[in-house]
Backbone as CSV, one residue per row, in Angstrom:
resi,resn,N_x,N_y,N_z,CA_x,CA_y,CA_z,C_x,C_y,C_z
1,MET,21.364,50.516,-59.204,21.814,51.633,-58.241,21.946,53.004,-58.871
2,SER,21.099,53.842,-58.726,21.797,54.842,-59.688,22.436,55.529,-58.847
3,LEU,22.906,57.236,-59.735,23.477,58.586,-59.107,23.027,59.284,-57.896
4,LEU,21.702,59.397,-58.298,21.253,60.064,-57.156,20.697,59.366,-56.318
5,ASP,20.453,57.834,-55.885,20.674,56.711,-55.167,21.852,57.339,-54.076
6,ALA,23.652,56.804,-55.087,24.204,57.034,-54.246,24.144,58.925,-53.613
7,ILE,24.113,59.531,-54.556,24.149,61.069,-53.401,23.753,60.953,-51.559
8,LEU,22.458,60.323,-52.708,21.196,60.456,-51.276,21.596,59.870,-50.085
9,MET,22.371,58.624,-50.647,23.082,58.253,-49.413,24.192,58.406,-48.501
10,GLY,25.145,58.834,-49.316,26.150,59.506,-48.840,25.404,60.493,-47.694
11,VAL,24.836,61.611,-48.837,24.163,62.624,-47.169,22.994,62.288,-46.114
12,VAL,22.498,61.070,-46.338,22.076,59.827,-44.928,23.303,59.503,-44.182
13,GLN,24.383,59.220,-44.693,25.353,58.275,-44.140,25.886,59.696,-43.341
14,GLY,26.463,60.714,-44.263,26.967,61.911,-43.332,26.207,62.886,-42.512
15,LEU,24.768,62.708,-42.765,23.900,62.848,-41.889,23.680,61.784,-40.122
16,THR,23.727,60.943,-40.632,23.474,59.539,-39.167,24.145,59.069,-38.519
17,GLU,26.193,59.057,-38.664,26.700,58.415,-38.688,27.177,59.032,-37.491
18,PHE,26.945,61.053,-37.583,27.683,61.660,-36.312,26.578,61.999,-35.387
19,LEU,25.632,62.927,-35.980,24.121,62.842,-35.414,23.883,61.156,-34.961
20,PRO,23.209,61.379,-33.598,22.987,59.838,-32.805,21.851,59.353,-33.096
21,VAL,21.482,58.880,-34.485,20.592,58.359,-34.972,20.760,57.363,-35.672
22,SER,22.148,56.615,-35.938,22.122,55.268,-36.538,21.915,54.950,-38.021
23,SER,23.558,55.733,-38.563,23.655,55.523,-40.075,23.467,53.928,-40.728
24,SER,23.552,53.008,-40.184,23.286,51.816,-40.520,21.369,51.516,-40.695
25,GLY,21.291,52.110,-39.081,19.603,51.934,-39.888,19.290,52.607,-40.590
26,HIS,19.404,53.679,-40.431,18.536,55.009,-41.875,19.173,54.415,-43.483
27,LEU,20.232,53.854,-43.330,20.507,53.033,-45.194,20.222,51.907,-45.126
28,ALA,20.047,51.293,-43.904,19.099,49.538,-44.175,17.598,50.354,-44.142
29,LEU,16.866,51.257,-43.929,15.836,52.213,-44.205,15.308,52.552,-45.299
30,PHE,16.224,52.987,-46.072,16.171,54.180,-47.630,16.462,52.884,-48.646
31,LYS,17.571,51.543,-48.032,17.384,50.598,-49.302,16.099,50.071,-49.583
32,ILE,15.489,49.367,-48.554,14.029,49.208,-47.740,12.689,49.349,-48.457
33,LEU,12.866,50.977,-48.466,11.787,51.565,-48.428,12.166,52.148,-49.848
34,PHE,12.208,51.966,-50.478,13.403,52.753,-51.921,13.546,51.620,-52.799
35,ASP,13.802,50.302,-52.528,14.031,49.197,-53.213,15.586,49.187,-53.903
36,VAL,16.305,50.141,-52.892,18.077,49.906,-53.966,18.702,49.151,-53.427
37,GLU,19.192,48.420,-54.937,19.689,47.488,-54.793,21.433,47.774,-55.389
38,THR,23.099,47.835,-54.384,23.961,47.921,-54.687,24.408,47.336,-55.662
39,GLU,23.923,45.461,-55.019,24.788,44.500,-56.372,26.160,43.831,-55.902
40,THR,26.723,44.756,-54.680,27.743,44.459,-54.000,27.691,44.135,-52.577
41,GLY,26.583,43.671,-51.795,26.390,43.474,-50.319,26.980,44.809,-49.991
42,MET,27.877,44.617,-48.939,27.493,45.576,-47.314,29.077,46.739,-48.504
43,LEU,29.307,46.063,-49.616,30.851,47.104,-49.800,30.561,48.258,-50.117
44,PHE,29.146,49.158,-50.777,29.067,50.568,-50.683,28.858,50.939,-49.162
45,ASP,28.250,50.708,-48.383,28.298,50.562,-46.835,29.386,51.226,-46.826
46,VAL,30.237,50.065,-46.793,31.956,50.117,-46.176,32.252,51.444,-46.467
47,LEU,31.777,51.438,-48.037,32.989,52.927,-48.958,32.241,54.031,-47.866
48,LEU,31.100,54.314,-48.168,30.344,55.203,-47.190,30.944,55.722,-45.447
49,HIS,31.017,54.326,-45.156,31.861,54.769,-43.798,33.248,55.159,-44.216
50,LEU,33.691,54.705,-45.260,35.840,55.467,-45.462,34.586,57.356,-45.904
51,GLY,34.390,57.931,-46.110,33.631,58.831,-45.800,33.648,59.859,-45.014
52,THR,32.609,58.668,-44.587,32.626,59.725,-42.924,34.359,59.993,-42.312
53,LEU,35.020,58.518,-42.269,36.937,58.747,-42.366,37.609,59.551,-42.333
54,ILE,37.222,60.105,-43.639,37.702,61.532,-44.229,37.340,62.576,-42.994
55,ALA,36.159,62.643,-42.292,35.357,63.676,-41.598,36.133,64.027,-40.703
56,ILE,36.334,62.256,-40.218,36.921,62.528,-38.888,38.128,63.193,-39.177
57,PHE,39.029,62.844,-39.744,40.631,62.941,-39.911,39.999,64.546,-40.668
58,GLY,39.503,65.345,-40.793,39.284,66.816,-41.378,38.964,67.391,-39.910
59,VAL,38.295,67.011,-38.832,38.471,67.689,-37.149,39.151,67.625,-36.498
60,PHE,39.600,66.463,-36.630,40.340,66.207,-35.788,41.817,65.668,-35.742
61,TYR,42.771,65.867,-37.062,43.858,65.238,-38.081,45.025,65.870,-36.701
62,LYS,44.773,67.043,-35.603,46.156,67.413,-35.320,45.981,66.471,-33.911
63,ASP,44.605,65.500,-33.576,45.050,64.562,-32.219,45.537,63.341,-32.944
64,ILE,44.798,62.821,-34.349,44.562,62.146,-35.427,47.055,62.056,-35.181
65,PHE,47.467,62.545,-35.426,48.465,62.880,-36.217,49.663,62.416,-35.107
66,ARG,49.249,63.293,-33.729,49.459,63.291,-32.464,49.703,61.859,-31.911
67,MET,48.580,61.174,-32.479,48.491,60.070,-31.872,49.329,59.165,-32.776
68,ILE,49.563,59.078,-34.000,50.147,58.337,-34.482,51.478,58.170,-34.905
69,ARG,52.031,59.660,-34.019,53.320,60.188,-33.567,53.712,60.002,-32.662
70,GLU,52.397,59.540,-31.315,53.186,58.690,-30.016,53.022,57.331,-30.000
71,GLY,52.019,56.411,-30.600,52.109,55.411,-31.375,53.535,54.648,-31.854
72,PHE,54.152,55.118,-32.777,55.550,54.532,-33.171,56.074,55.327,-32.276
73,ALA,56.299,55.963,-31.004,57.452,55.976,-30.232,57.113,55.155,-28.700
74,ILE,55.770,54.344,-28.685,55.431,53.483,-27.819,56.449,52.309,-28.526
75,ILE,56.285,51.650,-29.659,56.728,50.732,-30.781,58.522,50.921,-30.210
76,GLY,58.621,52.196,-30.026,60.483,52.528,-30.497,60.882,52.318,-28.443
77,ASP,60.172,52.749,-27.775,60.506,52.574,-26.206,60.065,51.210,-25.854
78,PHE,58.981,50.432,-26.775,59.075,49.560,-26.151,60.557,48.418,-26.267
79,PHE,61.067,48.556,-27.461,62.013,47.749,-27.652,63.205,48.145,-27.512
80,ARG,63.153,49.697,-26.590,64.580,50.284,-26.184,64.638,49.520,-24.531
81,ASN,62.984,48.973,-24.759,63.090,48.466,-22.774,63.477,46.400,-23.606
82,VAL,63.487,46.335,-24.115,64.334,44.557,-24.460,65.355,44.024,-24.122
83,PRO,66.122,45.477,-24.199,67.773,44.532,-24.158,68.335,45.024,-22.328
84,VAL,67.104,46.165,-21.639,67.612,46.511,-20.314,66.400,45.287,-19.785
85,PHE,65.702,44.785,-19.843,65.018,43.639,-19.587,65.482,42.774,-19.521
86,ALA,66.419,42.506,-20.959,67.470,40.846,-20.762,68.794,41.140,-19.936
87,GLY,69.167,42.363,-19.841,70.680,43.039,-18.706,69.967,42.654,-16.814
88,ASN,68.596,42.803,-16.933,68.076,43.003,-15.791,68.015,41.094,-15.165
89,VAL,67.291,40.492,-16.244,66.736,39.203,-15.561,67.966,38.162,-15.863
90,PHE,68.974,38.431,-17.164,69.807,37.644,-17.178,71.680,37.777,-16.645
91,GLN,71.639,39.193,-16.285,73.390,39.704,-15.632,72.708,40.520,-14.770
92,LYS,71.393,40.332,-14.421,71.646,40.456,-12.419,71.362,41.599,-12.456
93,LYS,71.265,43.245,-13.450,71.401,44.138,-13.136,70.212,44.565,-12.483
94,ASP,70.067,45.898,-12.193,68.997,46.690,-11.822,68.517,47.948,-12.398
95,GLU,68.717,48.337,-13.931,68.759,48.978,-15.049,67.017,49.807,-14.609
96,PRO,66.423,51.279,-14.407,65.503,51.329,-14.653,64.955,51.010,-15.981
97,TYR,63.096,51.226,-16.294,62.348,50.981,-17.473,62.592,52.335,-17.886
98,TYR,62.472,51.792,-19.606,61.563,53.747,-19.912,60.345,53.233,-19.912
99,LYS,59.603,54.231,-19.370,58.667,54.410,-19.326,57.995,54.808,-20.806
100,VAL,56.833,54.247,-20.968,56.270,53.492,-22.061,54.829,54.551,-22.447
101,ILE,53.865,54.565,-21.348,52.797,55.786,-21.129,53.647,56.778,-20.591
102,ASN,53.952,58.153,-20.585,54.977,58.724,-20.577,53.587,60.593,-20.313
103,ASN,52.495,60.478,-21.456,51.662,61.601,-21.558,50.556,60.782,-21.975
104,SER,49.549,62.071,-22.135,48.154,61.903,-22.280,47.785,61.426,-23.811
105,TYR,48.772,61.581,-24.594,48.391,60.601,-26.259,48.780,59.431,-26.329
106,ARG,49.944,59.186,-25.428,50.262,57.191,-25.283,48.951,56.841,-24.448
107,LYS,48.042,57.497,-23.615,47.410,56.633,-23.188,46.140,56.778,-23.750
108,PHE,46.000,57.743,-24.532,44.846,57.570,-25.364,45.197,56.570,-26.409
109,VAL,46.109,56.360,-26.984,46.421,55.430,-28.089,45.512,54.433,-27.725
110,MET,46.643,53.875,-26.477,46.623,52.738,-25.166,44.986,52.123,-25.407
111,LEU,44.344,53.684,-24.961,42.550,53.256,-24.544,42.153,53.125,-25.782
112,VAL,42.257,53.383,-27.394,41.486,53.071,-28.511,41.759,51.565,-28.328
113,ILE,42.763,51.026,-28.843,43.863,50.096,-29.277,42.725,49.200,-28.302
114,VAL,42.926,49.348,-27.099,42.015,48.004,-26.113,40.171,48.221,-26.665
115,SER,39.918,49.552,-26.976,38.595,49.524,-27.219,38.121,48.780,-28.783
116,THR,39.365,48.670,-29.394,39.493,48.233,-31.018,39.097,46.419,-30.608
117,ILE,39.766,45.883,-29.843,39.926,44.444,-29.658,38.429,43.776,-29.640
118,PRO,37.672,43.984,-28.772,36.108,43.891,-27.973,35.590,44.160,-29.476
119,THR,35.592,45.304,-30.394,34.997,45.642,-31.596,35.056,44.890,-32.793
120,GLY,36.898,44.473,-32.707,36.816,44.048,-34.308,36.609,42.627,-33.688
121,ILE,36.342,41.589,-32.601,35.937,40.447,-32.421,34.464,40.734,-32.740
122,ILE,33.836,41.216,-32.110,32.133,41.068,-32.561,31.765,41.442,-33.597
123,GLY,32.670,42.487,-34.543,32.459,42.763,-35.653,32.819,41.606,-36.678
124,TYR,33.589,40.449,-36.428,33.962,39.701,-37.484,33.242,38.282,-37.238
125,VAL,32.601,38.324,-35.654,31.631,37.133,-35.485,30.680,37.081,-36.264
126,ALA,30.378,38.548,-36.093,28.660,38.476,-36.311,28.464,39.838,-37.691
127,ALA,29.114,39.526,-37.822,29.150,39.845,-39.864,28.140,39.511,-40.791
128,ASP,27.981,38.194,-40.499,26.864,37.170,-41.161,25.366,38.093,-40.871
129,VAL,25.201,38.102,-39.511,24.078,38.275,-38.654,23.619,39.326,-39.139
130,VAL,24.717,40.719,-38.886,24.513,42.359,-38.806,24.043,42.623,-40.328
131,GLU,24.328,41.949,-41.469,24.113,42.319,-43.539,22.977,41.455,-43.232
132,ALA,22.193,40.290,-42.243,21.158,39.805,-42.535,20.102,40.556,-41.967
133,ALA,20.232,41.098,-40.468,19.302,41.997,-40.135,18.848,42.994,-40.801
134,ALA,20.186,43.817,-41.838,19.352,45.051,-42.164,18.130,45.190,-43.297
135,GLN,18.237,43.657,-43.427,17.143,43.370,-44.493,15.802,43.436,-44.314
136,ILE,15.657,43.648,-42.706,14.464,43.024,-42.250,13.880,44.320,-40.856
137,LEU,12.959,45.135,-41.749,12.327,46.120,-41.340,12.177,46.193,-39.381
138,ILE,12.192,45.486,-38.383,12.343,45.155,-37.374,13.134,45.376,-36.716
139,VAL,14.482,44.849,-37.694,15.513,44.951,-36.515,15.875,46.844,-36.366
140,PRO,16.155,47.191,-37.795,16.536,48.740,-37.060,15.483,49.621,-36.433
141,GLY,13.978,48.863,-36.636,13.326,49.870,-35.676,13.280,49.603,-34.139
142,VAL,13.745,48.351,-33.714,13.921,47.866,-32.546,15.085,48.571,-32.348
143,CYS,15.884,48.660,-32.701,17.939,49.291,-32.236,17.520,51.127,-32.241
144,LEU,16.387,51.555,-33.169,16.127,52.830,-33.315,15.395,53.504,-31.724
145,VAL,14.558,52.714,-31.731,13.991,52.455,-30.071,14.652,52.316,-28.798
146,ILE,15.973,51.242,-28.996,16.537,51.080,-27.732,17.860,52.551,-27.978
147,THR,18.283,52.997,-29.151,18.699,54.136,-29.111,18.339,55.287,-28.832
148,SER,17.047,55.319,-28.975,16.152,56.652,-28.235,16.571,56.792,-25.879
149,VAL,16.545,55.631,-25.628,16.710,54.893,-25.095,18.032,55.530,-24.192
150,LEU,18.556,55.491,-24.662,20.488,55.672,-24.263,20.173,57.277,-24.130
151,LEU,19.362,57.794,-25.408,19.914,59.390,-25.830,19.335,60.200,-24.600
152,PHE,18.193,59.674,-24.403,16.842,60.420,-23.302,17.633,60.205,-21.527
153,LEU,18.631,59.145,-21.353,19.366,59.247,-21.024,20.892,59.882,-20.403
154,SER,21.184,59.278,-21.443,22.846,60.471,-21.287,22.342,62.114,-21.358
155,ASP,21.148,62.866,-21.458,21.146,63.992,-21.144,21.334,64.499,-20.151
156,ARG,20.498,62.984,-19.022,20.222,63.260,-17.634,21.581,62.828,-16.609
157,ILE,22.865,62.600,-17.477,23.993,61.883,-16.668,24.666,63.552,-16.033
158,GLU,25.235,63.850,-14.668,25.887,64.628,-14.337,27.049,64.582,-15.352
159,ASP,27.547,65.920,-15.831,28.710,66.124,-15.966,30.300,65.123,-15.657
160,GLY,30.754,64.511,-16.060,32.046,64.094,-16.042,33.353,64.447,-15.822
161,ALA,34.217,64.158,-15.474,36.043,64.562,-15.519,37.070,63.758,-16.607
162,LYS,36.115,62.807,-16.505,37.703,62.151,-16.810,38.201,62.532,-18.358
163,THR,39.738,62.574,-17.940,40.257,62.361,-19.459,41.499,61.703,-19.807
164,PRO,41.800,61.377,-20.433,42.466,59.937,-20.940,43.428,59.613,-19.624
165,LYS,43.689,60.471,-18.853,45.173,60.226,-17.946,43.767,59.440,-16.561
166,ASN,42.533,60.010,-16.445,42.211,59.326,-15.635,41.339,57.799,-16.188
167,VAL,40.802,57.506,-17.567,40.261,56.783,-17.968,40.920,55.486,-17.923
168,SER,40.279,54.896,-17.537,41.393,53.272,-17.236,40.777,52.412,-18.263
169,TYR,41.132,51.155,-18.167,41.642,50.441,-19.563,39.984,49.797,-19.432
170,SER,39.235,49.185,-18.144,38.540,48.935,-18.177,37.411,49.287,-18.603
171,ASN,36.991,50.757,-18.643,36.086,51.642,-18.992,36.242,51.504,-20.997
172,ALA,37.399,51.320,-21.590,37.807,51.755,-22.989,37.282,49.888,-23.234
173,PHE,38.146,49.486,-22.563,36.792,47.801,-22.981,35.600,48.075,-23.304
174,PHE,35.272,48.123,-22.080,33.576,48.318,-22.035,33.110,49.118,-23.643
175,ILE,33.351,50.103,-23.315,33.027,51.086,-25.108,33.445,50.540,-26.187
176,GLY,34.300,49.376,-26.372,34.622,49.035,-27.501,33.714,47.564,-27.740
177,ILE,33.161,47.369,-26.605,32.411,46.318,-26.631,30.878,47.121,-26.522
178,CYS,30.607,48.020,-26.560,28.984,48.571,-27.066,29.253,49.753,-28.529
179,GLN,30.574,49.743,-29.022,30.654,49.792,-30.497,30.327,49.038,-30.994
180,GLY,30.848,47.993,-30.779,30.820,46.022,-31.337,29.461,45.774,-31.924
181,PHE,28.495,45.622,-30.488,26.911,45.696,-30.912,26.546,46.829,-31.645
182,ALA,26.902,48.496,-31.481,26.458,49.229,-32.651,26.621,49.184,-33.925
183,THR,27.385,47.736,-33.704,27.252,47.509,-35.380,25.872,47.527,-36.503
184,LEU,25.301,46.898,-35.181,23.487,46.406,-35.637,23.081,47.598,-36.248
185,PRO,21.877,47.193,-37.321,21.358,48.145,-38.328,20.386,49.274,-36.852
186,GLY,20.148,50.515,-36.761,18.695,50.766,-35.734,19.807,51.389,-34.835
187,LEU,20.862,50.791,-33.660,21.615,50.864,-33.006,22.420,51.896,-33.089
188,SER,23.040,53.267,-32.450,23.646,54.174,-33.327,24.999,53.935,-32.644
189,ARG,26.240,54.194,-33.658,26.658,54.034,-32.698,27.735,55.151,-32.096
190,SER,27.354,56.193,-33.073,28.182,57.286,-31.794,27.077,57.931,-30.701
191,GLY,25.982,57.319,-30.842,24.833,57.533,-29.886,24.943,56.764,-28.869
192,THR,25.385,55.483,-28.785,25.589,54.356,-28.094,27.216,54.591,-27.104
193,THR,28.479,54.709,-28.548,29.443,55.030,-27.607,29.818,56.636,-26.990
194,ILE,29.079,57.055,-27.300,29.158,58.339,-26.265,28.566,58.251,-25.077
195,SER,27.343,57.548,-25.210,26.480,57.499,-24.089,27.469,56.666,-23.423
196,ALA,27.582,55.446,-23.931,29.004,55.003,-22.705,30.081,55.238,-21.996
197,CYS,30.561,56.427,-23.027,31.516,57.810,-22.147,30.490,57.993,-21.010
198,LEU,29.551,58.471,-21.208,29.222,59.616,-20.343,28.678,58.667,-19.253
199,PHE,28.124,57.867,-19.401,27.591,56.385,-18.333,29.631,56.183,-17.557
200,SER,30.825,56.389,-17.918,32.192,56.206,-17.628,32.132,57.600,-16.790
201,ASP,31.678,58.194,-17.354,32.169,59.948,-16.516,32.976,60.568,-16.725
202,PHE,33.383,60.332,-18.410,33.890,60.608,-19.487,33.939,62.379,-19.050
203,ASN,34.348,63.368,-19.116,34.449,65.094,-19.541,33.611,65.008,-21.292
204,ARG,32.554,65.287,-21.106,31.613,65.757,-22.504,32.478,65.783,-23.470
205,LYS,33.189,67.512,-23.550,34.018,67.132,-24.410,35.383,65.975,-25.537
206,PHE,35.440,65.251,-24.208,36.119,63.919,-24.559,35.485,63.199,-24.796
207,ALA,34.297,62.637,-23.903,33.619,61.535,-25.469,33.252,61.853,-26.444
208,VAL,32.909,63.121,-27.122,32.900,62.927,-28.607,34.167,63.019,-29.101
209,LYS,35.479,63.491,-28.977,36.427,63.069,-29.552,36.881,61.704,-29.191
210,TYR,36.915,60.885,-28.013,37.209,59.488,-28.157,36.125,58.682,-28.884
211,SER,34.854,58.572,-28.945,33.486,58.241,-29.670,34.268,58.199,-31.124
212,PHE,34.410,59.488,-31.915,35.036,59.418,-33.288,36.023,59.048,-33.357
213,ILE,37.208,59.151,-33.159,38.287,58.636,-33.068,38.686,57.059,-32.554
214,MET,37.772,56.463,-32.204,37.898,55.261,-31.663,37.391,54.217,-33.051
215,SER,36.536,55.376,-33.853,35.780,54.394,-34.972,37.206,54.231,-36.335
216,VAL,37.973,55.397,-36.215,38.763,55.278,-37.457,39.191,53.931,-37.276
217,PRO,40.022,53.585,-36.426,40.805,51.174,-36.448,39.317,50.343,-36.676
218,ALA,37.973,50.552,-36.071,37.363,49.690,-36.897,36.668,50.328,-38.922
219,VAL,36.275,51.320,-38.235,36.102,51.688,-39.789,37.484,50.632,-40.883
220,LEU,38.325,51.277,-40.749,39.845,50.878,-41.597,39.809,49.412,-41.540
221,GLY,39.536,48.724,-40.214,39.730,47.303,-40.551,38.498,46.651,-41.795
222,ALA,36.991,47.398,-41.129,35.641,47.162,-41.929,36.344,47.115,-43.911
223,VAL,36.566,48.215,-43.893,37.113,48.828,-45.378,38.340,47.561,-45.471
224,VAL,39.166,47.587,-45.385,40.266,46.744,-46.215,40.137,45.241,-46.116
225,LEU,38.531,44.734,-45.433,38.710,43.650,-45.240,37.234,42.975,-46.503
226,LYS,36.443,44.674,-46.597,35.720,44.731,-48.136,36.083,44.649,-49.195
227,ILE,37.311,44.966,-49.176,38.008,45.700,-50.597,38.933,44.481,-50.814
228,LYS,39.577,43.820,-49.999,40.239,42.323,-49.991,39.225,41.566,-51.406
229,ASP,37.989,41.793,-50.912,36.511,40.730,-51.595,36.406,41.472,-52.938
230,MET,36.930,42.811,-53.246,36.402,43.542,-54.459,36.522,43.052,-55.711
231,THR,38.094,41.749,-55.792,38.740,41.041,-56.909,37.228,40.079,-56.737
232,GLU,36.327,40.099,-56.300,35.262,38.436,-56.324,34.206,39.617,-56.730
233,LEU,33.872,40.543,-57.258,33.161,41.206,-57.495,33.173,42.482,-58.724
234,GLU,31.915,42.007,-59.681,32.190,43.003,-61.053,31.354,44.532,-60.465
235,VAL,32.720,45.338,-60.293,32.489,46.721,-60.215,32.675,47.710,-61.515
236,THR,31.510,47.948,-62.162,31.494,48.798,-63.489,32.054,50.353,-62.656
237,ALA,32.593,50.929,-64.209,33.014,52.429,-64.579,32.097,53.162,-63.680
238,SER,30.263,52.366,-63.441,29.663,53.438,-63.543,28.959,53.215,-62.153
239,ASP,29.489,51.885,-61.643,29.359,52.118,-59.985,30.263,52.572,-59.630
240,MET,31.047,52.546,-59.875,32.554,53.340,-58.931,32.383,54.710,-59.367
241,GLY,32.085,55.480,-59.885,31.763,56.434,-59.994,30.437,56.778,-59.258
242,CYS,29.278,56.378,-59.181,28.287,56.568,-57.985,28.402,56.444,-56.621
243,TYR,29.618,55.315,-56.394,30.196,55.147,-54.959,30.753,56.397,-54.345
244,LEU,32.241,57.121,-55.697,33.074,57.817,-55.143,31.910,59.488,-54.932
245,ALA,30.813,58.891,-55.851,29.570,60.211,-55.028,29.609,60.267,-53.857
246,GLY,28.940,59.203,-53.742,28.470,58.533,-52.507,29.324,59.402,-51.196
247,VAL,30.510,58.381,-51.569,31.568,58.966,-51.000,31.996,60.271,-50.643
248,LEU,32.001,61.280,-51.485,32.055,62.776,-51.470,31.141,63.277,-50.233
249,CYS,29.867,62.953,-50.718,29.022,63.742,-49.753,28.893,63.478,-48.435
250,ALA,29.556,61.897,-47.833,29.392,61.147,-47.082,30.284,62.101,-45.896
251,ALA,31.457,62.487,-46.707,32.365,62.971,-46.122,32.643,64.548,-45.793
252,VAL,31.305,65.490,-46.658,31.959,67.103,-46.476,30.305,66.955,-45.609
253,VAL,29.665,66.424,-45.639,28.197,66.246,-44.799,28.785,65.870,-43.187
254,GLY,29.352,64.956,-43.307,29.804,64.317,-42.051,30.568,64.778,-41.313
255,TYR,31.773,65.576,-41.851,32.063,67.355,-41.128,31.637,68.114,-40.827
256,ILE,30.419,68.364,-41.530,29.621,69.501,-41.044,29.257,69.181,-39.790
257,CYS,28.546,68.114,-39.450,27.867,66.992,-38.406,28.821,67.257,-37.119
258,ILE,30.095,66.966,-37.081,30.563,66.740,-36.472,30.981,67.737,-35.670
259,ARG,30.963,68.772,-35.765,31.152,70.191,-35.689,30.075,70.639,-34.671
260,ALA,28.946,70.253,-35.315,27.122,70.178,-34.992,27.485,69.216,-33.441
261,MET,28.187,67.966,-33.450,27.828,67.446,-32.287,29.044,67.888,-31.015
262,LEU,30.080,67.999,-31.039,30.642,69.288,-30.325,30.088,69.955,-29.489
263,VAL,28.853,70.635,-29.862,28.160,71.328,-29.450,26.802,70.727,-28.941
264,VAL,26.084,70.236,-29.263,24.756,68.841,-29.158,25.288,68.616,-27.707
265,VAL,26.313,67.992,-27.621,27.075,67.393,-26.447,27.190,68.483,-25.172
266,LYS,27.507,69.030,-25.675,28.371,69.821,-24.365,26.745,70.212,-24.224
267,ARG,25.941,70.748,-24.168,25.246,71.865,-23.934,23.743,70.673,-23.680
268,LYS,23.966,69.414,-23.623,22.904,68.305,-23.692,21.781,68.163,-24.217
269,LYS,21.568,68.063,-25.706,20.915,68.290,-26.462,20.464,66.995,-27.187
270,PHE,20.804,66.190,-27.068,20.417,64.944,-26.986,18.699,64.508,-27.224
271,THR,17.823,65.121,-26.693,16.379,64.527,-26.218,15.853,64.682,-27.745
272,ILE,15.880,66.007,-28.415,15.668,65.473,-29.417,15.492,64.539,-30.751
273,PHE,16.718,64.499,-30.504,17.237,63.415,-30.939,16.660,61.699,-30.703
274,ALA,16.733,61.695,-29.588,16.137,61.056,-28.718,14.202,60.679,-29.539
275,VAL,13.251,61.379,-29.606,12.981,61.987,-29.924,12.272,61.297,-31.312
276,TYR,13.085,61.572,-32.347,13.499,61.681,-33.762,13.249,59.824,-33.886
277,CYS,14.321,59.576,-32.986,15.050,57.863,-32.430,13.633,56.928,-32.954
278,LEU,12.905,57.265,-31.533,11.296,56.865,-31.479,10.492,56.711,-31.881
279,ILE,10.445,57.803,-32.435,8.958,58.033,-34.004,9.213,57.823,-34.756
280,VAL,11.031,57.430,-35.504,11.028,56.386,-36.370,11.159,54.483,-36.703
281,GLY,11.845,54.666,-34.814,11.448,53.467,-34.331,10.384,52.899,-34.648
282,ILE,9.155,53.092,-34.172,7.921,52.990,-33.612,7.555,52.484,-35.017
283,ILE,7.349,53.847,-35.796,7.046,53.460,-37.931,7.777,52.538,-38.310
284,SER,8.967,52.167,-38.130,9.518,50.907,-38.447,8.943,49.383,-38.178
285,ILE,8.788,49.448,-37.135,8.005,48.367,-36.361,6.593,48.209,-36.614
286,GLY,5.813,48.951,-36.454,4.341,49.456,-37.116,4.471,49.147,-38.928
287,GLY,5.592,49.266,-39.356,5.450,48.974,-40.964,6.107,47.310,-41.538
288,TYR,6.938,47.422,-40.250,7.614,45.821,-40.439,5.575,44.833,-40.307
289,PHE,5.195,45.018,-39.343,3.718,44.069,-38.900,3.054,44.272,-40.178
290,TYR,2.955,45.535,-40.410,1.676,46.194,-41.775,2.406,45.719,-43.021
291,THR,3.588,44.838,-42.943,3.252,44.084,-44.320,4.031,42.656,-44.340
292,VAL,3.817,42.282,-43.114,3.718,40.828,-43.114,2.327,40.190,-43.601
C-alpha cells in the first residue's frame, strides 16, 4: 500500500464514517476496485476508525468528559450502597440508598453501556464473516441499497422528543443491535444507528449525538483487539508512516463531517445520501455479476 492509497483511504473513511453512506462499504469497494493490499488484514481499517474516534472526541469532548466523570461517580455511589445494603439485610435497618442514576448524563452513560453489549457480542461473533464479506463486491452493494432505504424512511419520520431522561433501556439495546449489524460493509453505521434512534422517537439533535458517542466503546474495543494481534504482524516503518497519515486524514475530514451531519439530520436532508447509496449499491451489484 502506497502513501497515496493510505491518504485517500483516510479521506474516504472520514467522509463516509459520519456521512450516512457506509465507511466499511466504501473502503471495501476502494480496495477491490484499486486492488489495494494492506498486508495486515483489517488492522488498517480499525486504525482508520481510530482516526474518526479522534474526530468524535474533538466535537463532543465536553459531553464525553462529563460522561467519564459521571461514570466514575456511578461506580462510587454503587459501592457507597454496599454497606447500606448489608445493614438493611443483616441488621434489619431501613436506611435509604444513594440514588445512582440521578441526572441525564448518568442515564446517558448507562444507555451507552446497554447499547454496547449487543454490539460487542455481534461484532465478536461475526468478525470473520464481516472480514470475508468485505472481499465480495455484491455484499457492500446489497447493504448500500438497504442503507438507502433506511435513509429514505428516516427523512419521513416525524420529529421525536426523547432525550436521555425519556429513552428506555430497551431502546438502547435495540440501537445496539442495529450498530452490531452495521459492521457489515455497505450498511452505514451512522445511517443505521441514527435511523434506529429516529424510529425510537429520539430528538433529532440527540439522535446524532447518541449515534456518534455510542460508537466510542465499540471502536475502542475493536482497536484493542486488533492492536493485541500486532505482535504477530510484520509492520514496517514505512507501513506505520502510511497508517499514521491515513489516521490523521480520517480525523480531520471526520471532524468536518460530524459538524455537517448535525445540520443534515436537523433539516431532514438524508434523501440525497439515500439516492447516492442506491446508485453506488446498484453499480456494485451490477459489477459483481459482470465480473462473475
